[in-house]
Gaussian input, Z-matrix of N, CA and C with variables (Angstrom, degrees):
# hf/3-21g

backbone

0 1
 N
 C     1     B1
 C     2     B2     1     A1
 N     3     B3     2     A2     1     D1
 C     4     B4     3     A3     2     D2
 C     5     B5     4     A4     3     D3
 N     6     B6     5     A5     4     D4
 C     7     B7     6     A6     5     D5
 C     8     B8     7     A7     6     D6
 N     9     B9     8     A8     7     D7
 C    10    B10     9     A9     8     D8
 C    11    B11    10    A10     9     D9
 N    12    B12    11    A11    10    D10
 C    13    B13    12    A12    11    D11
 C    14    B14    13    A13    12    D12
 N    15    B15    14    A14    13    D13
 C    16    B16    15    A15    14    D14
 C    17    B17    16    A16    15    D15
 N    18    B18    17    A17    16    D16
 C    19    B19    18    A18    17    D17
 C    20    B20    19    A19    18    D18
 N    21    B21    20    A20    19    D19
 C    22    B22    21    A21    20    D20
 C    23    B23    22    A22    21    D21
 N    24    B24    23    A23    22    D22
 C    25    B25    24    A24    23    D23
 C    26    B26    25    A25    24    D24
 N    27    B27    26    A26    25    D25
 C    28    B28    27    A27    26    D26
 C    29    B29    28    A28    27    D27
 N    30    B30    29    A29    28    D28
 C    31    B31    30    A30    29    D29
 C    32    B32    31    A31    30    D30
 N    33    B33    32    A32    31    D31
 C    34    B34    33    A33    32    D32
 C    35    B35    34    A34    33    D33
 N    36    B36    35    A35    34    D34
 C    37    B37    36    A36    35    D35
 C    38    B38    37    A37    36    D36
 N    39    B39    38    A38    37    D37
 C    40    B40    39    A39    38    D38
 C    41    B41    40    A40    39    D39
 N    42    B42    41    A41    40    D40
 C    43    B43    42    A42    41    D41
 C    44    B44    43    A43    42    D42
 N    45    B45    44    A44    43    D43
 C    46    B46    45    A45    44    D44
 C    47    B47    46    A46    45    D45
 N    48    B48    47    A47    46    D46
 C    49    B49    48    A48    47    D47
 C    50    B50    49    A49    48    D48
 N    51    B51    50    A50    49    D49
 C    52    B52    51    A51    50    D50
 C    53    B53    52    A52    51    D51
 N    54    B54    53    A53    52    D52
 C    55    B55    54    A54    53    D53
 C    56    B56    55    A55    54    D54
 N    57    B57    56    A56    55    D55
 C    58    B58    57    A57    56    D56
 C    59    B59    58    A58    57    D57
 N    60    B60    59    A59    58    D58
 C    61    B61    60    A60    59    D59
 C    62    B62    61    A61    60    D60
 N    63    B63    62    A62    61    D61
 C    64    B64    63    A63    62    D62
 C    65    B65    64    A64    63    D63
 N    66    B66    65    A65    64    D64
 C    67    B67    66    A66    65    D65
 C    68    B68    67    A67    66    D66
 N    69    B69    68    A68    67    D67
 C    70    B70    69    A69    68    D68
 C    71    B71    70    A70    69    D69
 N    72    B72    71    A71    70    D70
 C    73    B73    72    A72    71    D71
 C    74    B74    73    A73    72    D72
 N    75    B75    74    A74    73    D73
 C    76    B76    75    A75    74    D74
 C    77    B77    76    A76    75    D75
 N    78    B78    77    A77    76    D76
 C    79    B79    78    A78    77    D77
 C    80    B80    79    A79    78    D78
 N    81    B81    80    A80    79    D79
 C    82    B82    81    A81    80    D80
 C    83    B83    82    A82    81    D81
 N    84    B84    83    A83    82    D82
 C    85    B85    84    A84    83    D83
 C    86    B86    85    A85    84    D84
 N    87    B87    86    A86    85    D85
 C    88    B88    87    A87    86    D86
 C    89    B89    88    A88    87    D87
 N    90    B90    89    A89    88    D88
 C    91    B91    90    A90    89    D89
 C    92    B92    91    A91    90    D90
 N    93    B93    92    A92    91    D91
 C    94    B94    93    A93    92    D92
 C    95    B95    94    A94    93    D93
 N    96    B96    95    A95    94    D94
 C    97    B97    96    A96    95    D95
 C    98    B98    97    A97    96    D96
 N    99    B99    98    A98    97    D97
 C   100   B100    99    A99    98    D98
 C   101   B101   100   A100    99    D99
 N   102   B102   101   A101   100   D100
 C   103   B103   102   A102   101   D101
 C   104   B104   103   A103   102   D102
 N   105   B105   104   A104   103   D103
 C   106   B106   105   A105   104   D104
 C   107   B107   106   A106   105   D105
 N   108   B108   107   A107   106   D106
 C   109   B109   108   A108   107   D107
 C   110   B110   109   A109   108   D108
 N   111   B111   110   A110   109   D109
 C   112   B112   111   A111   110   D110
 C   113   B113   112   A112   111   D111
 N   114   B114   113   A113   112   D112
 C   115   B115   114   A114   113   D113
 C   116   B116   115   A115   114   D114
 N   117   B117   116   A116   115   D115
 C   118   B118   117   A117   116   D116
 C   119   B119   118   A118   117   D117
 N   120   B120   119   A119   118   D118
 C   121   B121   120   A120   119   D119
 C   122   B122   121   A121   120   D120
 N   123   B123   122   A122   121   D121
 C   124   B124   123   A123   122   D122
 C   125   B125   124   A124   123   D123
 N   126   B126   125   A125   124   D124
 C   127   B127   126   A126   125   D125
 C   128   B128   127   A127   126   D126
 N   129   B129   128   A128   127   D127
 C   130   B130   129   A129   128   D128
 C   131   B131   130   A130   129   D129
 N   132   B132   131   A131   130   D130
 C   133   B133   132   A132   131   D131
 C   134   B134   133   A133   132   D132
 N   135   B135   134   A134   133   D133
 C   136   B136   135   A135   134   D134
 C   137   B137   136   A136   135   D135
 N   138   B138   137   A137   136   D136
 C   139   B139   138   A138   137   D137
 C   140   B140   139   A139   138   D138
 N   141   B141   140   A140   139   D139
 C   142   B142   141   A141   140   D140
 C   143   B143   142   A142   141   D141
 N   144   B144   143   A143   142   D142
 C   145   B145   144   A144   143   D143
 C   146   B146   145   A145   144   D144
 N   147   B147   146   A146   145   D145
 C   148   B148   147   A147   146   D146
 C   149   B149   148   A148   147   D147
 N   150   B150   149   A149   148   D148
 C   151   B151   150   A150   149   D149
 C   152   B152   151   A151   150   D150
 N   153   B153   152   A152   151   D151
 C   154   B154   153   A153   152   D152
 C   155   B155   154   A154   153   D153
 N   156   B156   155   A155   154   D154
 C   157   B157   156   A156   155   D155
 C   158   B158   157   A157   156   D156
 N   159   B159   158   A158   157   D157
 C   160   B160   159   A159   158   D158
 C   161   B161   160   A160   159   D159
 N   162   B162   161   A161   160   D160
 C   163   B163   162   A162   161   D161
 C   164   B164   163   A163   162   D162
 N   165   B165   164   A164   163   D163
 C   166   B166   165   A165   164   D164
 C   167   B167   166   A166   165   D165
 N   168   B168   167   A167   166   D166
 C   169   B169   168   A168   167   D167
 C   170   B170   169   A169   168   D168
 N   171   B171   170   A170   169   D169
 C   172   B172   171   A171   170   D170
 C   173   B173   172   A172   171   D171
 N   174   B174   173   A173   172   D172
 C   175   B175   174   A174   173   D173
 C   176   B176   175   A175   174   D174
 N   177   B177   176   A176   175   D175
 C   178   B178   177   A177   176   D176
 C   179   B179   178   A178   177   D177
 N   180   B180   179   A179   178   D178
 C   181   B181   180   A180   179   D179
 C   182   B182   181   A181   180   D180
 N   183   B183   182   A182   181   D181
 C   184   B184   183   A183   182   D182
 C   185   B185   184   A184   183   D183
 N   186   B186   185   A185   184   D184
 C   187   B187   186   A186   185   D185
 C   188   B188   187   A187   186   D186
 N   189   B189   188   A188   187   D187
 C   190   B190   189   A189   188   D188
 C   191   B191   190   A190   189   D189
 N   192   B192   191   A191   190   D190
 C   193   B193   192   A192   191   D191
 C   194   B194   193   A193   192   D192
 N   195   B195   194   A194   193   D193
 C   196   B196   195   A195   194   D194
 C   197   B197   196   A196   195   D195
 N   198   B198   197   A197   196   D196
 C   199   B199   198   A198   197   D197
 C   200   B200   199   A199   198   D198
 N   201   B201   200   A200   199   D199
 C   202   B202   201   A201   200   D200
 C   203   B203   202   A202   201   D201
 N   204   B204   203   A203   202   D202
 C   205   B205   204   A204   203   D203
 C   206   B206   205   A205   204   D204
 N   207   B207   206   A206   205   D205
 C   208   B208   207   A207   206   D206
 C   209   B209   208   A208   207   D207
 N   210   B210   209   A209   208   D208
 C   211   B211   210   A210   209   D209
 C   212   B212   211   A211   210   D210
 N   213   B213   212   A212   211   D211
 C   214   B214   213   A213   212   D212
 C   215   B215   214   A214   213   D213
 N   216   B216   215   A215   214   D214
 C   217   B217   216   A216   215   D215
 C   218   B218   217   A217   216   D216
 N   219   B219   218   A218   217   D217
 C   220   B220   219   A219   218   D218
 C   221   B221   220   A220   219   D219
 N   222   B222   221   A221   220   D220
 C   223   B223   222   A222   221   D221
 C   224   B224   223   A223   222   D222

   B1=1.4515
   B2=1.5273
   B3=1.3127
   B4=1.4657
   B5=1.5286
   B6=1.3187
   B7=1.4556
   B8=1.5235
   B9=1.3041
   B10=1.4578
   B11=1.5160
   B12=1.3270
   B13=1.4622
   B14=1.5131
   B15=1.3115
   B16=1.4512
   B17=1.5231
   B18=1.3431
   B19=1.4558
   B20=1.5208
   B21=1.3090
   B22=1.4553
   B23=1.5153
   B24=1.3317
   B25=1.4676
   B26=1.5202
   B27=1.3155
   B28=1.4562
   B29=1.5270
   B30=1.3231
   B31=1.4516
   B32=1.5169
   B33=1.3254
   B34=1.4613
   B35=1.5247
   B36=1.3218
   B37=1.4563
   B38=1.5281
   B39=1.3251
   B40=1.4665
   B41=1.5255
   B42=1.3417
   B43=1.4675
   B44=1.5342
   B45=1.3144
   B46=1.4642
   B47=1.5271
   B48=1.3342
   B49=1.4625
   B50=1.5276
   B51=1.3486
   B52=1.4669
   B53=1.5290
   B54=1.3132
   B55=1.4656
   B56=1.5270
   B57=1.3024
   B58=1.4580
   B59=1.5273
   B60=1.3349
   B61=1.4643
   B62=1.5315
   B63=1.3392
   B64=1.4600
   B65=1.5291
   B66=1.3086
   B67=1.4608
   B68=1.5243
   B69=1.3189
   B70=1.4683
   B71=1.5316
   B72=1.3336
   B73=1.4689
   B74=1.5127
   B75=1.3330
   B76=1.4575
   B77=1.5308
   B78=1.3269
   B79=1.4630
   B80=1.5236
   B81=1.3301
   B82=1.4640
   B83=1.5258
   B84=1.3230
   B85=1.4626
   B86=1.5202
   B87=1.3477
   B88=1.4613
   B89=1.5250
   B90=1.3141
   B91=1.4637
   B92=1.5357
   B93=1.3329
   B94=1.4699
   B95=1.5257
   B96=1.3295
   B97=1.4617
   B98=1.5231
   B99=1.3273
   B100=1.4660
   B101=1.5192
   B102=1.3250
   B103=1.4660
   B104=1.5250
   B105=1.3218
   B106=1.4584
   B107=1.5280
   B108=1.3304
   B109=1.4589
   B110=1.5254
   B111=1.3267
   B112=1.4686
   B113=1.5276
   B114=1.3214
   B115=1.4587
   B116=1.5216
   B117=1.3337
   B118=1.4639
   B119=1.5309
   B120=1.3170
   B121=1.4661
   B122=1.5255
   B123=1.3139
   B124=1.4639
   B125=1.5220
   B126=1.3261
   B127=1.4665
   B128=1.5252
   B129=1.3141
   B130=1.4564
   B131=1.5156
   B132=1.3094
   B133=1.4748
   B134=1.5186
   B135=1.3292
   B136=1.4677
   B137=1.5252
   B138=1.3404
   B139=1.4691
   B140=1.5253
   B141=1.3048
   B142=1.4596
   B143=1.5241
   B144=1.3300
   B145=1.4638
   B146=1.5277
   B147=1.3256
   B148=1.4603
   B149=1.5287
   B150=1.3300
   B151=1.4716
   B152=1.5304
   B153=1.3364
   B154=1.4542
   B155=1.5166
   B156=1.3153
   B157=1.4600
   B158=1.5224
   B159=1.3335
   B160=1.4572
   B161=1.5140
   B162=1.3016
   B163=1.4566
   B164=1.5229
   B165=1.3288
   B166=1.4576
   B167=1.5267
   B168=1.3304
   B169=1.4595
   B170=1.5236
   B171=1.3269
   B172=1.4619
   B173=1.5214
   B174=1.3319
   B175=1.4536
   B176=1.5282
   B177=1.3075
   B178=1.4650
   B179=1.5180
   B180=1.3387
   B181=1.4627
   B182=1.5316
   B183=1.3386
   B184=1.4490
   B185=1.5171
   B186=1.3194
   B187=1.4615
   B188=1.5242
   B189=1.3371
   B190=1.4544
   B191=1.5154
   B192=1.3130
   B193=1.4549
   B194=1.5210
   B195=1.3359
   B196=1.4605
   B197=1.5289
   B198=1.3258
   B199=1.4594
   B200=1.5241
   B201=1.3263
   B202=1.4594
   B203=1.5123
   B204=1.3273
   B205=1.4502
   B206=1.5249
   B207=1.3222
   B208=1.4624
   B209=1.5201
   B210=1.3299
   B211=1.4526
   B212=1.5080
   B213=1.3327
   B214=1.4546
   B215=1.5213
   B216=1.3341
   B217=1.4619
   B218=1.5130
   B219=1.3431
   B220=1.4553
   B221=1.5215
   B222=1.3265
   B223=1.4700
   B224=1.4980
   A1=109.66
   A2=115.50
   A3=119.92
   A4=110.46
   A5=115.41
   A6=120.86
   A7=108.95
   A8=116.70
   A9=121.92
   A10=110.63
   A11=115.34
   A12=121.90
   A13=107.38
   A14=115.95
   A15=121.24
   A16=109.29
   A17=116.09
   A18=122.41
   A19=107.93
   A20=116.14
   A21=121.30
   A22=108.21
   A23=116.34
   A24=120.65
   A25=109.53
   A26=115.37
   A27=121.76
   A28=106.74
   A29=116.88
   A30=121.35
   A31=110.92
   A32=114.65
   A33=119.82
   A34=108.77
   A35=116.60
   A36=120.02
   A37=110.24
   A38=116.94
   A39=120.75
   A40=110.73
   A41=116.79
   A42=121.01
   A43=110.69
   A44=116.31
   A45=120.74
   A46=111.47
   A47=116.36
   A48=120.47
   A49=110.66
   A50=116.34
   A51=120.81
   A52=110.63
   A53=117.09
   A54=121.07
   A55=110.62
   A56=117.36
   A57=121.59
   A58=110.90
   A59=116.65
   A60=120.75
   A61=110.56
   A62=117.16
   A63=120.65
   A64=112.05
   A65=117.16
   A66=120.88
   A67=109.87
   A68=115.69
   A69=120.13
   A70=110.82
   A71=117.56
   A72=121.07
   A73=112.74
   A74=117.06
   A75=121.39
   A76=112.55
   A77=116.20
   A78=122.05
   A79=111.13
   A80=114.84
   A81=120.73
   A82=109.95
   A83=114.98
   A84=119.55
   A85=111.97
   A86=116.16
   A87=119.88
   A88=110.13
   A89=115.08
   A90=119.61
   A91=109.78
   A92=116.82
   A93=120.24
   A94=110.28
   A95=118.04
   A96=119.61
   A97=110.94
   A98=116.77
   A99=120.95
   A100=110.43
   A101=117.34
   A102=121.28
   A103=109.82
   A104=117.54
   A105=121.24
   A106=110.58
   A107=117.55
   A108=121.42
   A109=111.00
   A110=117.35
   A111=121.14
   A112=110.86
   A113=117.22
   A114=120.58
   A115=110.99
   A116=117.53
   A117=121.07
   A118=110.94
   A119=117.21
   A120=121.47
   A121=110.27
   A122=116.38
   A123=121.11
   A124=111.37
   A125=117.30
   A126=120.22
   A127=110.38
   A128=117.27
   A129=120.80
   A130=112.89
   A131=116.12
   A132=120.42
   A133=110.63
   A134=117.32
   A135=119.64
   A136=111.94
   A137=117.79
   A138=120.25
   A139=110.01
   A140=117.51
   A141=120.98
   A142=111.67
   A143=117.11
   A144=120.65
   A145=110.41
   A146=117.43
   A147=121.18
   A148=110.35
   A149=117.34
   A150=121.71
   A151=112.54
   A152=117.88
   A153=120.45
   A154=116.42
   A155=118.48
   A156=120.58
   A157=110.33
   A158=115.65
   A159=121.09
   A160=108.92
   A161=116.10
   A162=121.78
   A163=107.58
   A164=115.60
   A165=120.58
   A166=109.34
   A167=115.08
   A168=121.23
   A169=107.14
   A170=114.94
   A171=119.23
   A172=107.58
   A173=115.71
   A174=121.29
   A175=110.39
   A176=116.48
   A177=121.55
   A178=112.39
   A179=117.17
   A180=120.13
   A181=112.60
   A182=117.43
   A183=122.02
   A184=114.67
   A185=117.54
   A186=120.03
   A187=110.24
   A188=115.16
   A189=121.11
   A190=110.44
   A191=115.38
   A192=122.29
   A193=107.91
   A194=116.70
   A195=121.16
   A196=108.98
   A197=115.80
   A198=121.45
   A199=108.14
   A200=116.67
   A201=122.30
   A202=107.41
   A203=116.96
   A204=121.62
   A205=108.20
   A206=115.71
   A207=121.65
   A208=109.81
   A209=115.89
   A210=121.64
   A211=114.31
   A212=118.22
   A213=121.02
   A214=109.12
   A215=116.24
   A216=121.49
   A217=109.04
   A218=116.41
   A219=121.01
   A220=111.48
   A221=116.81
   A222=120.31
   A223=111.88
   D1=139.83
   D2=179.86
   D3=-73.49
   D4=145.50
   D5=177.37
   D6=-70.13
   D7=133.42
   D8=-179.25
   D9=-92.16
   D10=145.86
   D11=174.10
   D12=-124.97
   D13=138.31
   D14=179.22
   D15=-81.52
   D16=133.58
   D17=179.16
   D18=-128.62
   D19=134.80
   D20=175.68
   D21=-108.73
   D22=133.66
   D23=-178.03
   D24=-131.77
   D25=146.27
   D26=170.65
   D27=-98.92
   D28=121.51
   D29=-176.34
   D30=-120.44
   D31=145.65
   D32=174.37
   D33=-80.15
   D34=169.79
   D35=176.27
   D36=-61.71
   D37=-36.48
   D38=176.92
   D39=-60.50
   D40=-43.81
   D41=177.90
   D42=-60.13
   D43=-43.57
   D44=179.60
   D45=-65.26
   D46=-39.98
   D47=177.10
   D48=-63.32
   D49=-42.28
   D50=177.43
   D51=-63.00
   D52=-42.21
   D53=179.68
   D54=-63.68
   D55=-40.03
   D56=178.75
   D57=-65.45
   D58=-44.88
   D59=179.08
   D60=-62.01
   D61=-44.07
   D62=179.42
   D63=-68.01
   D64=-34.70
   D65=177.51
   D66=-59.33
   D67=-41.89
   D68=178.45
   D69=-70.14
   D70=-47.77
   D71=-177.25
   D72=-64.17
   D73=-38.15
   D74=-177.97
   D75=-89.51
   D76=-1.42
   D77=-179.02
   D78=54.71
   D79=41.63
   D80=179.84
   D81=-80.89
   D82=150.87
   D83=178.26
   D84=-82.27
   D85=-29.50
   D86=-176.49
   D87=-137.65
   D88=161.23
   D89=175.66
   D90=-66.10
   D91=-33.86
   D92=178.96
   D93=-62.81
   D94=-42.65
   D95=178.49
   D96=-68.91
   D97=-30.68
   D98=175.78
   D99=-65.21
   D100=-46.63
   D101=179.26
   D102=-62.54
   D103=-41.47
   D104=178.58
   D105=-61.39
   D106=-45.64
   D107=179.00
   D108=-64.43
   D109=-42.66
   D110=179.99
   D111=-62.42
   D112=-39.69
   D113=177.60
   D114=-65.15
   D115=-42.61
   D116=179.89
   D117=-65.03
   D118=-42.82
   D119=178.38
   D120=-62.83
   D121=-47.30
   D122=-179.07
   D123=-63.57
   D124=-41.32
   D125=179.41
   D126=-62.72
   D127=-44.32
   D128=-179.79
   D129=-63.00
   D130=-44.25
   D131=179.40
   D132=-65.56
   D133=-49.83
   D134=-176.39
   D135=-65.82
   D136=-35.24
   D137=177.37
   D138=-61.17
   D139=-44.31
   D140=-179.46
   D141=-65.96
   D142=-41.18
   D143=179.49
   D144=-65.05
   D145=-44.33
   D146=178.55
   D147=-62.24
   D148=-33.35
   D149=178.86
   D150=-78.14
   D151=1.14
   D152=173.99
   D153=111.04
   D154=-2.90
   D155=177.32
   D156=-78.78
   D157=159.13
   D158=174.85
   D159=-106.19
   D160=143.06
   D161=175.93
   D162=-97.12
   D163=118.86
   D164=-177.10
   D165=-122.66
   D166=147.12
   D167=173.64
   D168=-120.38
   D169=130.26
   D170=174.99
   D171=-90.50
   D172=120.39
   D173=-178.85
   D174=-78.63
   D175=168.42
   D176=-178.65
   D177=-56.50
   D178=-31.91
   D179=-178.98
   D180=-81.77
   D181=0.86
   D182=178.17
   D183=94.30
   D184=-11.71
   D185=179.63
   D186=-75.43
   D187=155.74
   D188=179.87
   D189=-103.43
   D190=143.75
   D191=177.55
   D192=-128.06
   D193=129.22
   D194=176.83
   D195=-79.36
   D196=133.83
   D197=178.32
   D198=-100.66
   D199=127.68
   D200=176.65
   D201=-108.53
   D202=128.87
   D203=178.70
   D204=-98.44
   D205=110.14
   D206=-177.96
   D207=-58.47
   D208=135.51
   D209=176.24
   D210=87.02
   D211=-7.35
   D212=-178.95
   D213=-86.08
   D214=122.00
   D215=-178.91
   D216=-80.32
   D217=109.94
   D218=-178.91
   D219=-110.26
   D220=6.71
   D221=-178.85
   D222=-81.68

């Protein structure tokens, strides 16, 4: 098991709302596990994009949309 470190964060109401929504979508037991999962997902996606992959979303109609992550250096 990985050693845990305590982290204190100041969050806006929007951040808390996002954490609650993700907790439900990811079926997480705690907000801490939700934040951990969100960080792992984000790290994996951003690593691939920085390495030259494109992030695409297939819409309900079958068309593809490229997702651009603002602030991510892909050059």
